[in-house]
C-alpha positions in Angstrom: 4.3 68.3 -62.6 7.4 70.5 -61.0 5.3 72.9 -59.1 3.2 69.5 -57.8 6.3 68.3 -56.1 7.2 71.6 -54.6 4.6 72.3 -53.4 4.7 68.2 -52.0 8.0 69.5 -50.3 7.0 72.1 -48.8 4.0 70.9 -47.2 6.1 67.9 -45.9 8.3 70.8 -44.8 5.6 72.5 -43.1 4.3 69.6 -40.8 8.0 68.8 -40.0 8.9 72.3 -38.5 5.1 71.8 -36.7 6.1 68.5 -35.1 9.4 70.1 -34.6 7.5 73.1 -32.9 5.0 70.7 -30.9 7.8 68.7 -29.5 9.7 71.6 -28.4 6.5 73.3 -27.0 5.6 69.9 -25.3 9.1 69.4 -23.4 9.9 73.4 -23.2 6.9 74.4 -21.4 4.4 71.3 -20.5 5.9 69.5 -17.3 4.6 65.8 -17.0 4.7 66.2 -13.4 2.1 68.4 -14.0 0.2 64.9 -14.2 0.6 63.4 -11.1 -2.0 65.0 -9.0 -4.1 64.5 -11.7 -3.4 60.6 -12.2 -3.4 60.1 -8.2 -7.1 61.7 -8.1 -7.9 59.4 -11.4 -7.0 56.1 -9.8 -8.7 56.8 -6.2 -12.0 57.7 -8.1 -12.1 54.4 -10.1 -10.8 52.1 -7.8 -10.2 53.4 -4.0 -6.5 53.0 -4.5 -3.9 55.4 -3.0 -1.2 55.9 -5.5 2.1 56.9 -4.9 4.3 57.9 -7.7 7.7 58.5 -6.1 9.5 58.2 -9.1 9.9 61.0 -12.3 7.0 61.0 -15.3 9.1 60.8 -18.3 8.0 61.3 -22.1 9.8 59.7 -25.6 8.5 60.6 -28.7 10.7 58.5 -30.7 11.0 55.7 -32.0 7.4 56.1 -30.6 5.8 58.4 -28.6 4.8 57.3 -24.5 5.3 57.8 -21.1 7.2 56.2 -18.4 6.8 56.4 -14.7 9.2 55.4 -12.0 8.8 53.6 -8.4 4.8 53.8 -7.8 3.2 51.9 -5.0 -0.7 51.6 -4.4 -2.0 51.5 -1.4 -6.0 50.0 -0.2 -7.9 52.7 1.4 -7.3 51.5 5.1 -3.9 50.6 5.0 -1.3 52.6 6.7 2.2 54.0 5.2 4.4 52.1 6.8 2.3 48.8 5.6 3.7 47.2 2.9 1.6 48.3 -0.5 -1.1 46.3 -2.0 1.0 47.0 -5.2 4.2 48.1 -6.4 6.1 48.7 -9.9 9.9 49.8 -10.5 9.2 51.1 -13.9 6.1 51.1 -16.0 6.1 52.2 -19.7 2.7 52.7 -22.3 3.8 53.6 -25.9 1.6 55.0 -28.5 1.5 53.8 -32.3 2.7 56.9 -34.7 0.9 56.4 -37.5 -2.6 55.7 -35.9 -2.4 59.1 -34.8 -2.7 60.6 -37.8 -5.5 58.7 -38.9 -7.6 59.7 -35.7 -6.6 56.4 -33.8 -4.9 56.1 -30.7 -3.4 52.3 -30.6 -1.1 50.9 -27.8 2.1 50.1 -29.1 3.2 48.6 -26.1 2.7 48.3 -22.3 5.6 47.2 -19.9 6.1 46.8 -16.4 8.9 46.0 -14.6 9.4 45.1 -11.1 5.8 44.3 -9.9 4.9 43.3 -6.9 1.1 42.3 -5.6 1.0 41.5 -1.7 -2.3 39.7 -1.5 -3.5 38.2 2.0 -6.6 36.6 3.4 -7.6 36.9 6.7 -8.9 34.4 9.4 -12.2 34.6 8.6 -11.5 34.3 4.5 -11.8 37.5 3.8 -9.2 38.8 1.3 -7.6 42.4 0.8 -8.2 42.5 -2.8 -12.6 41.8 -2.0 -12.7 46.2 -1.5 -10.8 46.7 -4.9 -13.0 44.4 -6.5 -15.9 45.0 -5.3 -15.3 49.2 -6.1 -14.6 47.9 -9.7 -17.7 46.2 -10.0 -19.8 49.7 -8.6 -18.2 51.0 -11.4 -18.5 48.2 -14.2 -20.8 50.4 -16.5 -18.2 53.1 -17.1 -15.5 50.8 -17.8 -17.6 48.6 -20.1 -18.4 52.6 -21.9 -15.1 53.1 -21.9 -14.1 49.5 -23.6 -16.5 49.6 -25.9 -15.2 51.7 -28.7 -11.6 50.1 -27.7 -13.4 46.9 -28.2 -14.6 48.2 -31.6 -11.2 48.0 -33.3 -9.8 50.7 -35.2 -12.0 53.3 -37.1 -15.4 53.8 -34.9 -18.4 55.8 -35.8 -17.0 59.6 -35.3 -20.0 60.1 -33.1 -19.2 57.6 -30.6 -16.1 60.0 -28.9 -16.6 63.6 -28.5 -12.9 64.1 -29.3 -13.6 62.2 -32.7 -10.5 59.9 -31.6 -10.9 56.1 -31.4 -8.9 53.8 -28.9 -8.0 50.8 -30.9 -6.7 48.7 -27.7 -4.9 45.8 -30.3 -1.4 46.4 -27.9 1.2 45.5 -30.0 3.4 44.1 -27.3 2.8 43.6 -23.4 5.8 42.6 -21.0 5.7 42.4 -17.2 9.5 41.8 -16.6 10.3 40.2 -12.9 7.7 40.2 -11.5 6.4 38.5 -8.1 2.9 38.2 -5.7 3.1 37.1 -2.1 -0.5 35.1 -1.3 -0.5 34.9 3.0 -3.9 33.0 3.8 -4.0 32.8 7.4 -7.5 30.7 7.2 -5.5 27.8 5.2 -2.0 28.7 7.6 -0.2 28.9 3.8 2.0 30.9 2.1 2.6 31.3 -1.7 4.6 33.1 -3.6 4.9 33.7 -7.1 8.6 35.2 -7.8 10.5 35.7 -11.2 6.8 36.4 -12.9 7.7 36.8 -16.5 5.2 37.3 -19.3 5.1 38.2 -23.1 2.1 39.0 -25.2 1.7 40.0 -28.9 -1.0 41.7 -30.7 -3.2 41.3 -27.0 -6.7 42.1 -28.2 -9.7 42.1 -25.8 -11.6 40.1 -28.8 -9.6 38.1 -30.7 -7.1 35.1 -30.0 -3.4 36.4 -29.4 -0.2 34.6 -28.4 0.7 34.4 -24.3 4.2 33.7 -22.7 4.4 33.3 -19.4 7.0 32.1 -17.1 7.3 31.7 -12.9 8.6 30.3 -9.8 5.9 28.8 -7.0 6.6 28.6 -3.3 4.7 26.9 -1.3 4.8 27.3 2.5 2.4 25.4 4.8 3.7 26.9 7.9 3.3 31.0 8.6 6.2 31.4 10.8 8.5 30.0 8.7 9.8 30.2 5.4 11.3 26.9 4.4 9.0 26.1 1.4 8.0 22.4 0.8 7.0 23.1 -2.8 9.3 25.1 -5.4 8.1 24.8 -9.0 9.4 26.7 -12.2 6.5 26.8 -14.2 6.3 27.9 -18.3 3.0 28.1 -19.6 2.8 28.8 -23.9 -1.0 29.6 -25.2 -3.0 31.6 -27.7 -6.1 33.2 -25.1 -8.7 34.5 -25.9 -9.9 37.2 -23.5 -13.4 37.8 -23.8 -13.7 40.0 -20.9 -16.9 41.4 -21.4 -18.8 37.8 -20.9 -16.3 36.7 -18.9 -15.1 33.6 -20.6 -11.3 33.2 -21.6 -10.5 30.3 -23.7 -6.8 29.4 -24.0 -6.2 26.9 -27.3 -3.2 25.0 -27.9 -2.0 25.4 -24.2 1.2 23.9 -23.3 1.9 24.4 -19.3 5.5 22.7 -17.9 6.2 23.1 -14.6 9.2 21.8 -12.9 8.7 20.9 -9.3 11.3 20.6 -6.2 9.4 18.8 -2.9 10.8 20.0 0.3 14.6 19.0 0.9 14.1 16.4 -1.7 17.3 16.6 -4.6 15.4 15.5 -7.1 13.0 17.8 -9.2 9.7 16.1 -10.9 8.6 17.4 -14.2 4.8 17.5 -15.5 3.6 18.9 -18.8 0.3 19.5 -19.4 -1.2 19.8 -22.7 -5.0 20.5 -24.4 -6.7 21.6 -27.8 -8.8 24.1 -25.9 -9.2 24.9 -22.1 -11.9 27.4 -21.3 -12.5 29.2 -18.3 -16.1 30.9 -18.0 -15.9 32.9 -15.0 -19.4 34.4 -15.2 -20.7 30.6 -14.8 -18.2 29.0 -12.5 -17.1 26.5 -15.2 -13.9 24.7 -16.1 -13.1 22.9 -19.5 -10.5 20.5 -20.6 -10.3 19.1 -24.1 -8.2 16.9 -25.3 -5.6 17.0 -22.1 -2.6 15.2 -21.7 -0.5 15.2 -18.9 3.0 13.8 -18.9 5.3 13.5 -15.9 8.9 12.3 -15.5 9.6 11.1 -12.0 13.0 11.0 -10.0 13.2 9.4 -6.6 16.0 6.6 -5.5 13.0 4.0 -5.1 11.9 4.3 -8.4 16.0 3.6 -9.7 18.3 5.5 -11.5 16.0 6.2 -14.2 13.0 8.5 -14.7 9.8 6.9 -14.6 7.7 8.6 -18.0 3.9 8.2 -17.5 1.2 9.6 -19.8 -2.2 10.5 -19.3 -4.9 11.8 -21.4 -8.2 12.7 -20.2 -10.9 15.0 -20.6 -11.9 17.4 -18.4 -15.3 19.4 -17.1 -15.5 21.1 -14.1 -18.1 23.3 -12.1 -16.6 25.3 -10.0 -19.6 26.7 -8.2 -20.9 23.4 -7.6 -17.4 22.0 -6.2 -17.9 18.6 -9.1 -15.6 17.7 -12.0 -15.8 15.3 -14.3 -12.7 13.2 -15.8 -13.4 11.3 -18.3 -11.6 8.9 -20.8 -9.1 8.8 -19.1 -6.0 6.5 -20.3 -2.8 5.8 -18.3 0.2 4.8 -20.0 3.6 3.4 -19.1 6.5 1.2 -19.1 6.2 -1.7 -18.6 2.8 -2.5 -20.7 1.4 0.3 -17.7 -2.5 0.6 -19.3 -5.1 2.0 -17.2 -8.7 2.9 -18.3 -11.8 5.0 -16.9 -13.9 7.7 -15.8 -13.7 9.6 -12.4 -16.4 12.3 -10.7 -15.4 14.6 -8.5 -17.3 16.4 -6.0 -16.0 19.4 -2.8 -13.5 20.0 -4.8 -11.9 23.0 -2.8 -13.0 21.2 0.5 -13.3 17.9 0.9 -12.5 16.3 -2.2 -13.8 12.6 -3.0 -14.3 10.6 -6.5 -16.7 8.1 -7.8 -15.8 5.9 -11.3 -15.0 3.1 -12.9 -10.9 1.8 -13.1 -10.0 -0.4 -15.5 -6.3 -2.2 -15.2 -5.4 -4.2 -18.8 -3.1 -7.3 -18.2 0.9 -6.8 -17.3 3.5 -8.1 -15.2 3.9 -6.7 -11.5 7.2 -7.9 -11.5 9.4 -5.0 -13.2 7.4 -2.8 -11.3 8.1 -4.3 -7.8 11.9 -4.5 -8.9 11.7 -0.5 -9.8 10.3 0.0 -6.1 12.8 -2.3 -4.8 9.9 -4.1 -3.5 10.0 -7.4 -5.5 10.2 -11.2 -3.0 12.1 -14.1 -3.9 9.1 -16.5 -5.5 9.5 -19.8 -5.6 7.9 -19.3 -9.2 9.9 -17.3 -11.9 6.4 -16.2 -13.0 4.3 -15.3 -9.9 2.7 -11.6 -10.3 3.3 -11.5 -14.3 -0.2 -11.7 -14.8 -2.1 -9.1 -12.8 -5.4 -7.2 -14.2 -8.3 -5.3 -12.5 -12.0 -3.8 -13.1 -14.0 -2.3 -10.3 -15.6 0.7 -9.9 -14.2 2.6 -7.0 -14.6 5.6 -5.1 -13.3 7.3 -2.1 -11.1 10.9 -0.9 -8.0 11.7 -0.8 -7.4 9.7 2.9 -9.5 6.5 1.7 -10.2 3.5 -1.6 -13.1 1.7 -1.6 -13.0 -1.0 -4.9 -16.6 -2.2 -4.5 -17.1 -5.0 -7.8 -13.6 -5.5 -7.7 -12.9 -8.5 -10.3 -9.2 -9.0 -10.1 -7.4 -11.3 -12.4 -4.0 -12.8 -10.6 -1.7 -15.2 -12.8 -4.8 -17.1 -14.3 -6.9 -17.0 -10.6 -9.7 -14.6 -10.4 -11.2 -12.8 -7.4 -14.6 -11.0 -7.0 -15.9 -8.4 -4.0 -15.1 -6.0 -2.3 -11.5 -4.1 -1.3 -11.4 -1.3 0.8 -8.1 0.6 2.9 -6.5 3.9 3.9 -3.7 5.1 1.9 -1.6 5.8 5.2 -2.5 1.7 6.0 -4.4 2.2 8.9 -7.2 -0.1 8.0 -8.0 -2.6 5.5 -11.2 -4.2 4.8 -12.3 -6.8 2.0 -14.3 -9.5 1.4 -13.1 -11.9 -1.7 -14.0 -14.7 -4.0 -11.6 -16.3 -5.7 -11.8 -19.9 -7.8 -7.9 -20.9 -6.7 -4.7 -19.6 -5.4 -1.2 -21.0 -5.4 0.3 -19.6 -2.6 3.6 -21.8 -2.4 4.8 -20.1 -6.0 4.5 -16.3 -4.2 6.7 -18.0 -0.8 10.6 -17.6 -1.5 12.1 -20.6 -3.4 12.6 -23.7 -1.0 16.5 -24.2 -0.2 19.1 -26.9 -2.4 18.5 -30.0 -0.2 18.8 -33.8 -0.9 16.1 -34.7 1.3 12.5 -33.2 2.1 11.0 -33.0 5.5 7.6 -33.4 6.2 7.7 -30.8 9.3 8.4 -27.7 9.5 11.5 -27.5 8.5 9.2 -26.8 5.4 8.2 -23.4 6.8 11.7 -22.5 7.8 12.7 -22.7 4.1 9.6 -20.5 2.7 10.7 -18.0 5.3 14.2 -18.6 4.7 15.3 -15.4 2.4 12.5 -13.3 4.1 13.4 -10.7 6.8 13.7 -12.4 9.9 10.4 -11.0 11.2 7.1 -12.6 10.2 5.0 -9.7 10.6 5.2 -5.6 10.1 4.4 -5.2 13.9 4.1 -1.3 13.7 1.6 -1.4 11.2 -0.6 -4.2 12.7 -0.5 -2.3 16.2 -2.5 0.6 14.5 -4.6 -1.2 11.6 -8.1 -1.6 12.1 -9.1 -5.2 9.9 -11.9 -6.5 8.7 -11.2 -9.1 5.8 -13.4 -12.4 4.5 -11.9 -14.9 2.1 -13.3 -17.5 0.1 -11.9 -19.8 -1.8 -12.6 -22.9 -4.2 -9.0 -24.3 -3.9 -5.6 -23.0 -2.2 -2.2 -24.0 -2.4 -0.1 -23.8 0.5 3.0 -25.7 2.0 2.6 -28.2 -0.3 -1.0 -28.8 0.6 -4.5 -28.6 -1.1 -6.8 -26.8 0.6 -10.4 -26.7 -0.9 -13.5 -24.8 0.0 -11.5 -22.4 2.0 -13.1 -19.9 4.2 -10.8 -17.0 6.3 -12.1 -14.4 8.4 -9.9 -11.8 10.3 -11.1 -8.7 12.3 -9.5 -6.4 14.5 -8.7 -3.2 16.0 -6.2 -1.0 17.5 -3.5 -3.9 17.0 -5.8 -6.6 18.8 -7.1 -8.9 15.9 -8.7 -12.2 15.9 -8.8 -15.2 13.6 -12.6 -15.3 13.9 -12.9 -18.5 11.5 -10.8 -20.9 9.4 -12.5 -23.7 7.3 -10.8 -25.7 5.3 -11.5 -29.2 3.7 -8.1 -31.1 3.5 -7.3 -34.4 2.4 -10.8 -35.9 3.0 -11.0 -34.4 5.9 -11.4 -30.6 7.7 -9.7 -28.4 9.2 -10.7 -25.0 11.7 -9.5 -23.0 13.6 -9.4 -19.8 15.8 -7.1 -17.5 17.4 -5.6 -13.9 17.9 -2.9 -11.7 17.5 -1.8 -8.8 19.8 0.0 -6.6 18.7 -0.3 -4.1 21.3 2.7 -5.1 23.4 6.7 -6.1 22.5 7.2 -9.0 21.6 4.0 -10.1 19.3 1.4 -12.3 21.4 -0.2 -15.4 19.8 -3.3 -17.7 20.1 -4.2 -20.7 18.1 -7.2 -22.8 18.6 -7.0 -25.8 16.0 -8.9 -28.4 15.1 -8.3 -31.1 12.6 -11.2 -33.8 12.0 -10.6 -37.1 9.6 -7.5 -36.2 7.2 -6.1 -38.7 5.7 -2.7 -38.8 7.1 -0.9 -41.0 4.8 -2.0 -38.3 2.2 -0.9 -35.5 4.3 2.5 -36.8 4.5 3.1 -38.3 0.8 2.2 -34.5 0.2 5.1 -33.4 2.5 7.8 -36.2 1.4 8.7 -37.9 -1.1 8.4 -41.3 -0.7 5.3 -43.9 0.4 3.8 -42.9 4.2 4.5 -45.3 6.4 1.6 -44.8 8.6 -1.7 -44.1 7.4 -4.7 -43.6 8.9 -7.9 -40.8 9.9 -6.0 -38.1 12.5 -8.5 -36.0 14.7 -7.0 -33.1 16.8 -7.7 -30.1 18.9 -6.0 -28.2 21.6 -4.6 -25.0 22.8 -1.9 -23.2 21.8 -0.1 -19.7 22.6 3.0 -18.1 21.9 4.9 -14.8 21.5 7.8 -13.4 19.4 8.3 -12.1 15.3 9.8 -15.3 14.3 9.3 -18.7 13.7 12.4 -19.9 15.7 10.9 -17.1 18.9 7.7 -19.1 18.3 8.9 -22.5 18.5 11.0 -21.6 21.5 7.9 -20.0 23.3 5.1 -22.7 22.5 3.3 -23.6 25.0 -0.3 -25.5 25.4 -2.0 -28.6 25.2 -2.5 -30.8 22.3 -5.1 -33.5 22.2 -4.3 -36.2 19.0 -6.3 -39.8 18.2 -5.5 -41.6 14.8 -8.9 -44.0 13.7 -8.4 -46.7 11.3 -4.7 -46.7 11.4 -2.3 -49.0 9.7 1.8 -48.7 9.5 2.5 -49.5 5.7 5.7 -51.1 5.7 6.3 -52.4 8.8 4.5 -55.2 10.7 5.1 -54.9 14.6 3.1 -58.4 14.9 5.4 -60.0 13.2 8.4 -58.5 15.2 7.0 -59.3 18.5 5.9 -62.6 17.6 8.9 -64.0 16.2 11.3 -62.2 18.9 8.7 -64.6 21.6 9.1 -67.6 19.4 13.1 -67.4 19.9 12.6 -66.9 23.6 10.5 -69.8 23.5 12.4 -71.6 21.1 10.2 -71.7 18.3 10.4 -70.6 15.4 7.1 -69.1 13.6 5.8 -70.7 10.9 2.5 -68.5 10.0 2.9 -65.8 6.8 2.7 -62.4 7.9 1.2 -59.8 5.9 3.0 -56.2 5.0 2.0 -53.6 7.6 0.2 -53.1 10.7 -3.2 -52.8 11.6 -3.7 -50.0 14.3 -6.5 -50.8 16.6 -6.5 -47.8 18.5 -3.7 -44.5 18.7 -3.8 -42.0 21.1 -1.4 -39.0 23.0 -1.9 -36.3 24.8 0.6 -33.6 24.7 1.7 -30.8 27.1 3.7 -28.0 25.7 6.1 -26.0 27.5 8.3 -23.5 26.7 8.6 -24.8 22.9 9.1 -28.5 24.5 6.2 -30.7 23.9 5.6 -33.9 26.5 3.1 -37.3 26.3 3.0 -39.7 29.3 0.0 -41.6 28.0 1.0 -42.7 24.6 -1.5 -46.1 23.6 -1.6 -48.2 20.7 -3.4 -51.1 20.8 -3.2 -53.5 17.4 -4.6 -56.9 17.6 -3.1 -59.0 20.6 -0.8 -56.0 21.5 -0.7 -53.0 23.3 1.7 -50.7 23.5 2.0 -47.5 26.0 4.8 -45.0 26.6 5.9 -41.5 27.1 8.4 -38.9 25.4 9.3 -35.4 23.9 9.4 -33.4 21.6 11.9 -30.4 20.9 9.8 -28.7 18.8 12.5 -25.9 17.9 15.7 -28.3 17.2 13.2 -31.1 16.3 14.2 -34.0 18.0 12.6 -36.0 20.0 13.0 -39.4 22.6 10.2 -42.1 23.0 9.9 -44.8 25.1 7.3 -47.3 24.6 6.4 -51.0 26.5 4.7 -53.5 24.0 2.5 -56.2 25.7 0.6 -59.4 24.4 -2.7 -59.3 25.5 -5.5 -62.1 25.6 -7.9 -61.7 22.8 -9.8 -63.1 20.3 -7.7 -61.1 17.6 -4.1 -62.3 19.0 -1.2 -61.8 16.8 0.1 -65.4 18.0 0.4 -67.8 20.9 2.6 -66.9 23.4 3.7 -68.8 26.7 1.5 -67.1 29.4 4.8 -66.3 31.2 5.9 -63.7 28.1 2.6 -62.2 28.1 4.1 -60.8 31.9 7.3 -59.6 29.8 7.2 -55.8 28.6 8.7 -55.5 25.2 10.7 -52.0 25.1 10.9 -49.7 21.9 12.9 -46.7 22.0 12.2 -44.2 19.3 15.4 -41.1 18.5 16.0 -38.7 16.6 15.3 -36.0 14.3 11.9 -35.2 12.1 13.7 -34.1 9.5 15.9 -37.6 9.6 15.5 -41.1 8.6 12.4 -42.5 9.4 13.8 -46.0 9.3 16.2 -45.4 11.6 14.4 -43.8 14.3 12.8 -47.1 16.4 14.9 -50.2 17.5 13.9 -52.7 20.3 15.9 -51.6 23.5 17.5 -55.2 24.0 19.2 -53.9 27.3 15.5 -53.6 28.7 14.3 -56.8 27.7 17.3 -58.6 28.7 16.6 -57.1 31.9 13.0 -57.6 32.0 13.5 -61.2 31.1 16.4 -61.3 34.3 13.8 -60.1 36.3 11.1 -62.4 35.4 13.9 -65.7 35.4 14.2 -64.2 39.1 10.9 -64.2 39.5 10.7 -67.9 38.6 13.4 -69.2 40.3 12.1 -67.6 43.6 8.7 -69.1 43.1 10.3 -72.7 42.6 12.5 -72.5 45.2 10.1 -71.4 47.2 7.6 -73.9 46.2 10.6 -76.6 47.2 11.1 -75.5 50.5 7.3 -75.8 51.4 7.1 -79.0 50.0 10.1 -80.1 52.0 9.3 -78.6 55.2 5.5 -80.6 54.9 7.3 -83.5 54.1 9.5 -82.9 57.8 6.7 -81.9 59.7 4.8 -84.9 59.0 7.6 -86.8 60.5 8.0 -84.5 63.4 4.4 -84.9 63.7 4.6 -88.9 64.1 7.1 -88.4 66.4 5.9 -85.0 68.6 2.3 -84.6 68.0 0.1 -82.5 66.4 1.5 -79.1 69.3 4.6 -79.3 68.4 4.1 -78.9 64.7 2.1 -75.8 65.6 4.9 -74.4 67.5 7.4 -74.6 64.2 5.1 -73.5 61.6 4.3 -70.2 63.3 8.2 -69.9 63.9 9.1 -70.3 60.3 6.2 -68.1 59.1 
């Protein structure tokens, strides 16, 4: 036993002396600098790169066997020495595990690269400076495969596979890249991309088996080659298990986690995005990318989104064909706060040139109110529940500039719309063709201002816009907008009115917009209009041609006010109106045009004009009326035309006919202040339906009526008999009658005097006197 132990210790001692002797021999008699020319030659032979080794080569023997190089640069064959090198490193080191060498294996223990630099460029024609290198390596692909074959076979291959009897076990225990940088300058796309602070760590790196890989870097993107201001700066962290699949060119990333923290331009806040996937496959041979069970989480921060970050998450499955430039996004599921849930599928084509998409989207019911509040875009609405129930289902197609929802089904607060909706993301175009069952537009207008009175006139419109911006329309947007819309509604509630069977059509180009059609049923009648809006000038120019047919005026007035309507009948009217401005006040003051109005089957419900006039006439004659009068007044004819100049409507042909009485007048209305002044005269007429028997003398007397006030005031105080004018009319009548009676008396007395003179002087004197008197 002692002899065996002594022999073993002697053997170990001899091996130690041999090892020490070998190290002394290598370090004493072998200079690693002698390897430089050979390394340069090998690199040139296999890749075509011109290698420059400015730094020293170093050996290391403990704790592992290795070699290191300092300050190396590599240039492409056509590069001059004064150009930036294609690749460079500050320090590189390769170490071998010592124990496998004793078994006849070469096992790389570690690979370290510090200060790696790559300068990639693509010229105006689209050719990259790296393509020559790739072509050279591909031409020597068989040799590379022969070298890698034993390495990929693992340790202890058949001894016949290598002349030296050593096998290369390409299972690198550690690969590290520190502070690398990649510069990519694309002259064709006028883009500059920089990858800096590049750090890569891999363990048990093997070309045939998955191994853990971690990487971190910063990406700087500049869309202007002449500047150095980055439009995007993004910090990226990658964690995964990767199967390189070098032989077949199929790279598999398992348990993928990609985190980004990006800043756009000069924005003070960063946007966070995390991508995870159970598996991602990059098949370069087939130009195919697959993402399984992907999950994209974002955290957005923007002043318009409020002080808190907006968290969104989207699950997806991805299948992309890089050669065909197509991608399929399946099982899309976007979720977020406030019940956001959007699902669908998308197919993308022309992925790298002009991406376009087609698919299906479905938005589950949610309230838009918190989203609009978050974006500081929530308008003041009359209804507290407006925009609280919104859903959408539609096929979708478009590109990076536009979107089209053709086959849309939109749910909005109990209303349903279907049809087509399309537009440009920059707002330059809008197209729609929608059909809906009902829409309560009043619910989306600002709440009415508190008031104890209600108005049946334009103040309602004033209140509707009271809490909005002074401008009615976004003029700058309309100036460049192309518009083509059509809307059909079964019922529309607007300004307390119920419009039925509504058809609205708008079209326009380059700021000139036209209302080509508006038709609706309103209170058993019809309302229609055409018009135009010119947004190419400042102020905006408006034109409107309304037409009203057989609208029940009483129902209209009652719908606008709380009291029973004082006037009923079928309203008819048409006109041509124009104005300019972008607020109600401006539009009122600049209103010009012409209106023709007529009321058929009219009736004053609370006032009997015939009774008042007949009673007044009877009193003037010293009599009383004993007739029982019905309530209200039938209006046989009511007509008026209006000329509108600078917001003031004037009429001089107001005509109203009631049984036995005609009324004619003139007046004006200031549309802006809503004050009016009307004067009319009523006269008794000889008709079979006369209201009362009147002394023929009074038929000559006009009964003046004066109406003035404000449309929003009390209608009971608007009109009254003008007593002073009536007294003046009666005084004129009495003067006329007195003159007539005096003339008749003079004529009679003259006749008697002439008869007496004639008896005394004869007929000749009579004729002379009559001529003189005349």
